[in-house]
N, CA, C and O atoms as CSV, one atom per row, in Angstrom:
chain,resi,resn,atom,element,x,y,z
A,1,MET,N,N,0.834,-1.198,0.000
A,1,MET,CA,C,0.000,0.000,0.000
A,1,MET,C,C,0.869,1.248,0.000
A,1,MET,O,O,1.962,1.264,0.567
A,2,SER,N,N,0.369,2.283,-0.640
A,2,SER,CA,C,1.096,3.541,-0.683
A,2,SER,C,C,0.834,4.330,0.598
A,2,SER,O,O,-0.083,4.029,1.361
A,3,LYS,N,N,1.654,5.331,0.805
A,3,LYS,CA,C,1.484,6.200,1.972
A,3,LYS,C,C,0.088,6.847,1.948
A,3,LYS,O,O,-0.573,6.960,2.980
A,4,ARG,N,N,-0.345,7.268,0.745
A,4,ARG,CA,C,-1.672,7.885,0.638
A,4,ARG,C,C,-2.762,6.898,1.023
A,4,ARG,O,O,-3.705,7.272,1.720
A,5,ASP,N,N,-2.658,5.658,0.591
A,5,ASP,CA,C,-3.649,4.646,0.957
A,5,ASP,C,C,-3.675,4.415,2.464
A,5,ASP,O,O,-4.738,4.213,3.051
A,6,ASP,N,N,-2.504,4.447,3.081
A,6,ASP,CA,C,-2.430,4.307,4.545
A,6,ASP,C,C,-3.165,5.459,5.230
A,6,ASP,O,O,-3.898,5.254,6.197
A,7,LEU,N,N,-2.957,6.677,4.711
A,7,LEU,CA,C,-3.618,7.847,5.303
A,7,LEU,C,C,-5.130,7.781,5.094
A,7,LEU,O,O,-5.891,8.119,6.000
A,8,ILE,N,N,-5.569,7.357,3.924
A,8,ILE,CA,C,-7.007,7.236,3.665
A,8,ILE,C,C,-7.617,6.224,4.640
A,8,ILE,O,O,-8.719,6.433,5.146
A,9,GLY,N,N,-6.902,5.138,4.898
A,9,GLY,CA,C,-7.357,4.160,5.891
A,9,GLY,C,C,-7.466,4.766,7.278
A,9,GLY,O,O,-8.403,4.477,8.022
A,10,LYS,N,N,-6.496,5.614,7.624
A,10,LYS,CA,C,-6.523,6.297,8.925
A,10,LYS,C,C,-7.731,7.236,9.012
A,10,LYS,O,O,-8.405,7.290,10.041
A,11,TYR,N,N,-8.001,7.970,7.936
A,11,TYR,CA,C,-9.144,8.889,7.924
A,11,TYR,C,C,-10.463,8.122,8.001
A,11,TYR,O,O,-11.390,8.547,8.691
A,12,ALA,N,N,-10.547,7.006,7.302
A,12,ALA,CA,C,-11.760,6.177,7.342
A,12,ALA,C,C,-11.979,5.654,8.756
A,12,ALA,O,O,-13.110,5.619,9.240
A,13,GLY,N,N,-10.901,5.248,9.417
A,13,GLY,CA,C,-10.992,4.791,10.801
A,13,GLY,C,C,-11.483,5.892,11.722
A,13,GLY,O,O,-12.258,5.638,12.644
A,14,ASP,N,N,-11.035,7.113,11.473
A,14,ASP,CA,C,-11.481,8.259,12.268
A,14,ASP,C,C,-12.984,8.477,12.105
A,14,ASP,O,O,-13.686,8.745,13.080
A,15,ILE,N,N,-13.468,8.363,10.885
A,15,ILE,CA,C,-14.905,8.539,10.625
A,15,ILE,C,C,-15.696,7.447,11.351
A,15,ILE,O,O,-16.737,7.721,11.950
A,16,ARG,N,N,-15.201,6.226,11.295
A,16,ARG,CA,C,-15.888,5.115,11.973
A,16,ARG,C,C,-15.852,5.282,13.493
A,16,ARG,O,O,-16.879,5.165,14.162
A,17,ASP,N,N,-14.660,5.557,14.029
A,17,ASP,CA,C,-14.473,5.584,15.480
A,17,ASP,C,C,-15.043,6.834,16.147
A,17,ASP,O,O,-15.692,6.738,17.189
A,18,LYS,N,N,-14.807,7.993,15.562
A,18,LYS,CA,C,-15.191,9.251,16.210
A,18,LYS,C,C,-16.570,9.741,15.800
A,18,LYS,O,O,-17.210,10.495,16.533
A,19,LEU,N,N,-17.031,9.310,14.619
A,19,LEU,CA,C,-18.321,9.794,14.138
A,19,LEU,C,C,-19.368,8.687,14.073
A,19,LEU,O,O,-20.553,8.958,13.882
A,20,GLY,N,N,-18.933,7.450,14.231
A,20,GLY,CA,C,-19.864,6.326,14.214
A,20,GLY,C,C,-20.566,6.137,12.886
A,20,GLY,O,O,-21.713,5.691,12.844
A,21,ALA,N,N,-19.886,6.474,11.800
A,21,ALA,CA,C,-20.485,6.360,10.468
A,21,ALA,C,C,-19.574,5.525,9.573
A,21,ALA,O,O,-18.366,5.442,9.795
A,22,GLU,N,N,-20.168,4.919,8.575
A,22,GLU,CA,C,-19.387,4.175,7.579
A,22,GLU,C,C,-19.064,5.144,6.433
A,22,GLU,O,O,-19.979,5.661,5.792
A,23,PRO,N,N,-17.777,5.394,6.168
A,23,PRO,CA,C,-17.427,6.382,5.138
A,23,PRO,C,C,-17.691,5.886,3.726
A,23,PRO,O,O,-17.620,4.690,3.444
A,24,ASP,N,N,-17.995,6.823,2.854
A,24,ASP,CA,C,-18.063,6.573,1.420
A,24,ASP,C,C,-16.607,6.613,0.948
A,24,ASP,O,O,-16.045,7.689,0.742
A,25,MET,N,N,-16.004,5.439,0.781
A,25,MET,CA,C,-14.569,5.359,0.517
A,25,MET,C,C,-14.176,6.044,-0.800
A,25,MET,O,O,-13.094,6.624,-0.891
A,26,ASP,N,N,-15.031,5.983,-1.803
A,26,ASP,CA,C,-14.725,6.630,-3.073
A,26,ASP,C,C,-14.638,8.142,-2.893
A,26,ASP,O,O,-13.703,8.778,-3.379
A,27,LEU,N,N,-15.612,8.712,-2.196
A,27,LEU,CA,C,-15.606,10.155,-1.942
A,27,LEU,C,C,-14.430,10.531,-1.049
A,27,LEU,O,O,-13.745,11.519,-1.316
A,28,LEU,N,N,-14.187,9.760,0.004
A,28,LEU,CA,C,-13.075,10.056,0.907
A,28,LEU,C,C,-11.750,10.039,0.147
A,28,LEU,O,O,-10.901,10.902,0.371
A,29,ARG,N,N,-11.565,9.075,-0.742
A,29,ARG,CA,C,-10.341,8.991,-1.549
A,29,ARG,C,C,-10.201,10.247,-2.423
A,29,ARG,O,O,-9.120,10.832,-2.495
A,30,LYS,N,N,-11.278,10.657,-3.078
A,30,LYS,CA,C,-11.224,11.825,-3.960
A,30,LYS,C,C,-10.966,13.112,-3.175
A,30,LYS,O,O,-10.200,13.965,-3.622
A,31,VAL,N,N,-11.598,13.258,-2.011
A,31,VAL,CA,C,-11.379,14.443,-1.178
A,31,VAL,C,C,-9.929,14.468,-0.704
A,31,VAL,O,O,-9.288,15.519,-0.711
A,32,THR,N,N,-9.415,13.311,-0.292
A,32,THR,CA,C,-8.031,13.229,0.181
A,32,THR,C,C,-7.058,13.598,-0.931
A,32,THR,O,O,-6.110,14.348,-0.701
A,33,ILE,N,N,-7.282,13.081,-2.127
A,33,ILE,CA,C,-6.422,13.414,-3.266
A,33,ILE,C,C,-6.501,14.916,-3.553
A,33,ILE,O,O,-5.500,15.542,-3.900
A,34,GLY,N,N,-7.696,15.482,-3.405
A,34,GLY,CA,C,-7.890,16.915,-3.623
A,34,GLY,C,C,-7.143,17.795,-2.636
A,34,GLY,O,O,-6.870,18.961,-2.922
A,35,CYS,N,N,-6.811,17.246,-1.481
A,35,CYS,CA,C,-6.046,18.003,-0.479
A,35,CYS,C,C,-4.583,18.156,-0.881
A,35,CYS,O,O,-3.861,18.979,-0.318
A,36,GLY,N,N,-4.152,17.363,-1.852
A,36,GLY,CA,C,-2.784,17.472,-2.347
A,36,GLY,C,C,-1.748,17.067,-1.320
A,36,GLY,O,O,-2.018,16.245,-0.444
A,37,PRO,N,N,-0.551,17.652,-1.431
A,37,PRO,CA,C,0.559,17.246,-0.568
A,37,PRO,C,C,0.394,17.642,0.901
A,37,PRO,O,O,1.181,17.212,1.744
A,38,SER,N,N,-0.609,18.449,1.216
A,38,SER,CA,C,-0.781,18.866,2.615
A,38,SER,C,C,-1.003,17.679,3.555
A,38,SER,O,O,-0.718,17.776,4.749
A,39,ILE,N,N,-1.509,16.562,3.025
A,39,ILE,CA,C,-1.780,15.407,3.889
A,39,ILE,C,C,-0.504,14.758,4.399
A,39,ILE,O,O,-0.547,13.979,5.351
A,40,TYR,N,N,0.635,15.066,3.778
A,40,TYR,CA,C,1.908,14.478,4.196
A,40,TYR,C,C,2.636,15.337,5.220
A,40,TYR,O,O,3.695,14.947,5.711
A,41,ASN,N,N,2.085,16.495,5.547
A,41,ASN,CA,C,2.674,17.394,6.528
A,41,ASN,C,C,1.804,17.351,7.780
A,41,ASN,O,O,0.618,17.674,7.726
A,42,ALA,N,N,2.388,16.957,8.897
A,42,ALA,CA,C,1.622,16.754,10.129
A,42,ALA,C,C,0.843,18.002,10.544
A,42,ALA,O,O,-0.274,17.887,11.049
A,43,ASP,N,N,1.405,19.178,10.342
A,43,ASP,CA,C,0.721,20.408,10.743
A,43,ASP,C,C,-0.414,20.737,9.773
A,43,ASP,O,O,-1.516,21.080,10.201
A,44,ALA,N,N,-0.152,20.634,8.482
A,44,ALA,CA,C,-1.161,20.979,7.473
A,44,ALA,C,C,-2.249,19.921,7.361
A,44,ALA,O,O,-3.344,20.206,6.876
A,45,GLU,N,N,-1.960,18.707,7.804
A,45,GLU,CA,C,-2.922,17.604,7.698
A,45,GLU,C,C,-4.104,17.791,8.643
A,45,GLU,O,O,-5.177,17.230,8.419
A,46,THR,N,N,-3.909,18.580,9.699
A,46,THR,CA,C,-4.974,18.774,10.683
A,46,THR,C,C,-5.524,20.193,10.606
A,46,THR,O,O,-4.868,21.108,10.109
A,47,VAL,N,N,-6.733,20.351,11.106
A,47,VAL,CA,C,-7.409,21.647,11.129
A,47,VAL,C,C,-7.358,22.185,12.557
A,47,VAL,O,O,-7.738,21.501,13.507
A,48,ALA,N,N,-6.885,23.418,12.688
A,48,ALA,CA,C,-6.863,24.088,13.989
A,48,ALA,C,C,-8.203,24.787,14.168
A,48,ALA,O,O,-8.379,25.930,13.745
A,49,SER,N,N,-9.136,24.100,14.791
A,49,SER,CA,C,-10.506,24.619,14.867
A,49,SER,C,C,-10.645,25.838,15.768
A,49,SER,O,O,-11.663,26.528,15.709
A,50,SER,N,N,-9.651,26.118,16.596
A,50,SER,CA,C,-9.730,27.297,17.461
A,50,SER,C,C,-9.121,28.530,16.781
A,50,SER,O,O,-9.166,29.625,17.343
A,51,ASP,N,N,-8.561,28.368,15.597
A,51,ASP,CA,C,-7.927,29.458,14.856
A,51,ASP,C,C,-8.918,29.999,13.822
A,51,ASP,O,O,-9.211,29.331,12.830
A,52,GLN,N,N,-9.428,31.197,14.055
A,52,GLN,CA,C,-10.426,31.778,13.158
A,52,GLN,C,C,-9.888,31.966,11.751
A,52,GLN,O,O,-10.634,31.813,10.783
A,53,ALA,N,N,-8.615,32.292,11.616
A,53,ALA,CA,C,-8.017,32.463,10.294
A,53,ALA,C,C,-8.048,31.143,9.523
A,53,ALA,O,O,-8.280,31.126,8.314
A,54,GLU,N,N,-7.815,30.053,10.224
A,54,GLU,CA,C,-7.875,28.722,9.596
A,54,GLU,C,C,-9.292,28.429,9.099
A,54,GLU,O,O,-9.473,27.934,7.986
A,55,LEU,N,N,-10.280,28.730,9.913
A,55,LEU,CA,C,-11.671,28.490,9.522
A,55,LEU,C,C,-12.074,29.376,8.348
A,55,LEU,O,O,-12.839,28.950,7.482
A,56,ASP,N,N,-11.567,30.598,8.317
A,56,ASP,CA,C,-11.833,31.499,7.187
A,56,ASP,C,C,-11.207,30.958,5.902
A,56,ASP,O,O,-11.797,31.070,4.828
A,57,ARG,N,N,-10.007,30.368,6.011
A,57,ARG,CA,C,-9.364,29.763,4.834
A,57,ARG,C,C,-10.189,28.593,4.308
A,57,ARG,O,O,-10.331,28.426,3.097
A,58,ILE,N,N,-10.729,27.790,5.211
A,58,ILE,CA,C,-11.577,26.667,4.787
A,58,ILE,C,C,-12.806,27.216,4.062
A,58,ILE,O,O,-13.208,26.693,3.022
A,59,ARG,N,N,-13.396,28.267,4.616
A,59,ARG,CA,C,-14.580,28.876,4.008
A,59,ARG,C,C,-14.261,29.390,2.603
A,59,ARG,O,O,-14.988,29.109,1.651
A,60,LYS,N,N,-13.170,30.144,2.485
A,60,LYS,CA,C,-12.832,30.754,1.190
A,60,LYS,C,C,-12.277,29.731,0.198
A,60,LYS,O,O,-12.761,29.627,-0.929
A,61,ASN,N,N,-11.271,28.986,0.617
A,61,ASN,CA,C,-10.548,28.126,-0.326
A,61,ASN,C,C,-11.249,26.808,-0.620
A,61,ASN,O,O,-11.118,26.270,-1.719
A,62,TYR,N,N,-11.986,26.284,0.342
A,62,TYR,CA,C,-12.653,25.009,0.079
A,62,TYR,C,C,-14.124,25.201,-0.282
A,62,TYR,O,O,-14.568,24.780,-1.351
A,63,LEU,N,N,-14.872,25.835,0.610
A,63,LEU,CA,C,-16.313,25.932,0.371
A,63,LEU,C,C,-16.655,26.829,-0.823
A,63,LEU,O,O,-17.510,26.482,-1.638
A,64,MET,N,N,-15.990,27.974,-0.924
A,64,MET,CA,C,-16.329,28.905,-1.993
A,64,MET,C,C,-15.617,28.558,-3.302
A,64,MET,O,O,-16.253,28.499,-4.354
A,65,LYS,N,N,-14.303,28.328,-3.243
A,65,LYS,CA,C,-13.556,28.063,-4.481
A,65,LYS,C,C,-13.777,26.642,-4.983
A,65,LYS,O,O,-14.157,26.447,-6.138
A,66,LYS,N,N,-13.547,25.660,-4.139
A,66,LYS,CA,C,-13.628,24.271,-4.597
A,66,LYS,C,C,-15.069,23.811,-4.793
A,66,LYS,O,O,-15.400,23.249,-5.837
A,67,LEU,N,N,-15.931,24.043,-3.800
A,67,LEU,CA,C,-17.309,23.568,-3.903
A,67,LEU,C,C,-18.225,24.542,-4.624
A,67,LEU,O,O,-19.346,24.184,-4.986
A,68,GLY,N,N,-17.760,25.783,-4.840
A,68,GLY,CA,C,-18.536,26.751,-5.607
A,68,GLY,C,C,-19.731,27.326,-4.871
A,68,GLY,O,O,-20.721,27.707,-5.495
A,69,LEU,N,N,-19.650,27.393,-3.559
A,69,LEU,CA,C,-20.764,27.919,-2.770
A,69,LEU,C,C,-20.659,29.435,-2.645
A,69,LEU,O,O,-19.561,29.991,-2.676
A,70,SER,N,N,-21.796,30.097,-2.506
A,70,SER,CA,C,-21.829,31.546,-2.289
A,70,SER,C,C,-21.555,31.846,-0.830
A,70,SER,O,O,-21.965,31.101,0.060
A,71,ASP,N,N,-20.855,32.947,-0.594
A,71,ASP,CA,C,-20.524,33.330,0.774
A,71,ASP,C,C,-21.783,33.707,1.538
A,71,ASP,O,O,-22.709,34.301,0.985
A,72,GLY,N,N,-21.801,33.361,2.782
A,72,GLY,CA,C,-22.915,33.692,3.659
A,72,GLY,C,C,-22.683,33.069,5.018
A,72,GLY,O,O,-21.777,32.251,5.178
A,73,PRO,N,N,-23.482,33.439,5.993
A,73,PRO,CA,C,-23.286,32.919,7.353
A,73,PRO,C,C,-23.463,31.401,7.451
A,73,PRO,O,O,-22.941,30.775,8.374
A,74,GLU,N,N,-24.195,30.809,6.506
A,74,GLU,CA,C,-24.419,29.366,6.554
A,74,GLU,C,C,-23.116,28.585,6.344
A,74,GLU,O,O,-23.009,27.438,6.776
A,75,LEU,N,N,-22.131,29.195,5.687
A,75,LEU,CA,C,-20.855,28.501,5.492
A,75,LEU,C,C,-20.130,28.315,6.822
A,75,LEU,O,O,-19.664,27.219,7.135
A,76,MET,N,N,-20.037,29.386,7.596
A,76,MET,CA,C,-19.371,29.278,8.898
A,76,MET,C,C,-20.197,28.421,9.853
A,76,MET,O,O,-19.637,27.706,10.684
A,77,ASP,N,N,-21.525,28.487,9.741
A,77,ASP,CA,C,-22.382,27.623,10.557
A,77,ASP,C,C,-22.093,26.154,10.264
A,77,ASP,O,O,-22.033,25.330,11.176
A,78,ALA,N,N,-21.914,25.837,8.987
A,78,ALA,CA,C,-21.631,24.455,8.591
A,78,ALA,C,C,-20.262,24.009,9.103
A,78,ALA,O,O,-20.112,22.887,9.585
A,79,ILE,N,N,-19.271,24.884,8.998
A,79,ILE,CA,C,-17.932,24.548,9.500
A,79,ILE,C,C,-18.010,24.258,10.996
A,79,ILE,O,O,-17.451,23.269,11.470
A,80,ASN,N,N,-18.702,25.117,11.736
A,80,ASN,CA,C,-18.832,24.909,13.177
A,80,ASN,C,C,-19.612,23.643,13.499
A,80,ASN,O,O,-19.287,22.946,14.460
A,81,ALA,N,N,-20.631,23.337,12.712
A,81,ALA,CA,C,-21.405,22.109,12.927
A,81,ALA,C,C,-20.531,20.874,12.702
A,81,ALA,O,O,-20.613,19.906,13.458
A,82,VAL,N,N,-19.702,20.909,11.671
A,82,VAL,CA,C,-18.802,19.790,11.389
A,82,VAL,C,C,-17.769,19.644,12.503
A,82,VAL,O,O,-17.479,18.532,12.943
A,83,ILE,N,N,-17.216,20.767,12.957
A,83,ILE,CA,C,-16.224,20.729,14.048
A,83,ILE,C,C,-16.871,20.165,15.311
A,83,ILE,O,O,-16.262,19.353,16.008
A,84,ASP,N,N,-18.104,20.588,15.612
A,84,ASP,CA,C,-18.812,20.059,16.782
A,84,ASP,C,C,-19.057,18.563,16.641
A,84,ASP,O,O,-18.884,17.809,17.598
A,85,LYS,N,N,-19.457,18.137,15.454
A,85,LYS,CA,C,-19.728,16.722,15.206
A,85,LYS,C,C,-18.456,15.895,15.355
A,85,LYS,O,O,-18.475,14.806,15.929
A,86,TYR,N,N,-17.351,16.422,14.834
A,86,TYR,CA,C,-16.058,15.736,14.902
A,86,TYR,C,C,-15.529,15.734,16.331
A,86,TYR,O,O,-14.793,14.830,16.728
A,87,GLY,N,N,-15.908,16.754,17.104
A,87,GLY,CA,C,-15.488,16.848,18.500
A,87,GLY,C,C,-14.499,17.983,18.689
A,87,GLY,O,O,-13.338,17.876,18.295
A,88,ARG,N,N,-14.954,19.060,19.287
A,88,ARG,CA,C,-14.076,20.219,19.503
A,88,ARG,C,C,-12.861,19.848,20.346
A,88,ARG,O,O,-11.772,20.386,20.140
A,89,SER,N,N,-13.043,18.931,21.295
A,89,SER,CA,C,-11.929,18.556,22.173
A,89,SER,C,C,-10.958,17.594,21.485
A,89,SER,O,O,-9.858,17.367,21.987
A,90,ASN,N,N,-11.347,17.037,20.360
A,90,ASN,CA,C,-10.475,16.155,19.593
A,90,ASN,C,C,-9.370,17.000,18.962
A,90,ASN,O,O,-9.640,17.852,18.116
A,91,ARG,N,N,-8.132,16.761,19.374
A,91,ARG,CA,C,-7.031,17.601,18.905
A,91,ARG,C,C,-6.609,17.291,17.469
A,91,ARG,O,O,-6.029,18.149,16.804
A,92,SER,N,N,-6.885,16.104,16.987
A,92,SER,CA,C,-6.479,15.731,15.629
A,92,SER,C,C,-7.694,15.648,14.717
A,92,SER,O,O,-8.240,14.573,14.467
A,93,LYS,N,N,-8.097,16.808,14.230
A,93,LYS,CA,C,-9.191,16.851,13.260
A,93,LYS,C,C,-8.532,16.894,11.882
A,93,LYS,O,O,-8.000,17.920,11.459
A,94,TYR,N,N,-8.583,15.760,11.200
A,94,TYR,CA,C,-7.887,15.652,9.918
A,94,TYR,C,C,-8.605,16.456,8.839
A,94,TYR,O,O,-9.825,16.381,8.692
A,95,ARG,N,N,-7.822,17.223,8.091
A,95,ARG,CA,C,-8.361,18.081,7.034
A,95,ARG,C,C,-9.213,17.297,6.034
A,95,ARG,O,O,-10.314,17.746,5.716
A,96,PRO,N,N,-8.757,16.144,5.520
A,96,PRO,CA,C,-9.607,15.418,4.575
A,96,PRO,C,C,-10.950,14.992,5.172
A,96,PRO,O,O,-11.957,14.951,4.465
A,97,VAL,N,N,-10.970,14.677,6.463
A,97,VAL,CA,C,-12.233,14.281,7.100
A,97,VAL,C,C,-13.156,15.492,7.229
A,97,VAL,O,O,-14.356,15.387,6.974
A,98,VAL,N,N,-12.607,16.635,7.620
A,98,VAL,CA,C,-13.412,17.858,7.726
A,98,VAL,C,C,-13.971,18.224,6.352
A,98,VAL,O,O,-15.150,18.558,6.234
A,99,TYR,N,N,-13.134,18.162,5.315
A,99,TYR,CA,C,-13.588,18.488,3.965
A,99,TYR,C,C,-14.637,17.481,3.482
A,99,TYR,O,O,-15.621,17.857,2.845
A,100,TYR,N,N,-14.421,16.224,3.787
A,100,TYR,CA,C,-15.378,15.164,3.430
A,100,TYR,C,C,-16.736,15.448,4.068
A,100,TYR,O,O,-17.769,15.355,3.404
A,101,LEU,N,N,-16.734,15.796,5.357
A,101,LEU,CA,C,-17.986,16.077,6.066
A,101,LEU,C,C,-18.671,17.324,5.505
A,101,LEU,O,O,-19.896,17.357,5.384
A,102,LEU,N,N,-17.891,18.343,5.163
A,102,LEU,CA,C,-18.471,19.557,4.576
A,102,LEU,C,C,-19.055,19.261,3.194
A,102,LEU,O,O,-20.124,19.763,2.845
A,103,CYS,N,N,-18.360,18.460,2.427
A,103,CYS,CA,C,-18.855,18.070,1.104
A,103,CYS,C,C,-20.199,17.363,1.231
A,103,CYS,O,O,-21.126,17.640,0.470
A,104,GLN,N,N,-20.301,16.459,2.187
A,104,GLN,CA,C,-21.565,15.757,2.413
A,104,GLN,C,C,-22.634,16.698,2.944
A,104,GLN,O,O,-23.793,16.614,2.538
A,105,HIS,N,N,-22.255,17.593,3.848
A,105,HIS,CA,C,-23.200,18.534,4.441
A,105,HIS,C,C,-23.910,19.351,3.359
A,105,HIS,O,O,-25.121,19.565,3.422
A,106,PHE,N,N,-23.142,19.802,2.369
A,106,PHE,CA,C,-23.711,20.628,1.307
A,106,PHE,C,C,-24.146,19.805,0.092
A,106,PHE,O,O,-24.554,20.362,-0.927
A,107,ASN,N,N,-24.056,18.485,0.206
A,107,ASN,CA,C,-24.464,17.586,-0.878
A,107,ASN,C,C,-23.749,17.952,-2.192
A,107,ASN,O,O,-24.381,18.057,-3.243
A,108,LYS,N,N,-22.437,18.140,-2.114
A,108,LYS,CA,C,-21.642,18.562,-3.262
A,108,LYS,C,C,-20.712,17.461,-3.748
A,108,LYS,O,O,-19.639,17.750,-4.276
A,109,GLN,N,N,-21.104,16.210,-3.579
A,109,GLN,CA,C,-20.284,15.084,-4.012
A,109,GLN,C,C,-19.987,15.149,-5.508
A,109,GLN,O,O,-18.969,14.630,-5.967
A,110,SER,N,N,-20.887,15.792,-6.272
A,110,SER,CA,C,-20.720,15.877,-7.722
A,110,SER,C,C,-19.455,16.643,-8.116
A,110,SER,O,O,-18.940,16.461,-9.220
A,111,VAL,N,N,-18.954,17.495,-7.223
A,111,VAL,CA,C,-17.720,18.243,-7.500
A,111,VAL,C,C,-16.570,17.261,-7.740
A,111,VAL,O,O,-15.650,17.538,-8.510
A,112,TYR,N,N,-16.642,16.115,-7.071
A,112,TYR,CA,C,-15.585,15.117,-7.189
A,112,TYR,C,C,-15.950,14.027,-8.195
A,112,TYR,O,O,-15.278,12.997,-8.266
A,113,GLY,N,N,-17.018,14.251,-8.975
A,113,GLY,CA,C,-17.533,13.293,-9.926
A,113,GLY,C,C,-16.500,12.698,-10.811
A,113,GLY,O,O,-16.820,11.868,-11.663
């Protein structure tokens, strides 16, 4: 298995263990690939949910640019809902898992078609 496949397995395990859901492996793989090389950097691989600048970057670069959503308060509401679901006290919130959950939240799986 490649390093990326190992990481996708780790993210799938996180979804199962911390969220109690069975991941859509095809979507998770595509979202992970979309994250690019950031998944190989321990700092960039995780989301700092207490850093407002980080959350703003997710809103602008992922939700608006990648998913094509219009800016509005519902974007930040969705980010906060995903962070709450993942667990605010959980220190390792993996970026691909957060993006995967946001993609599902907005029903934008077609972006990765």
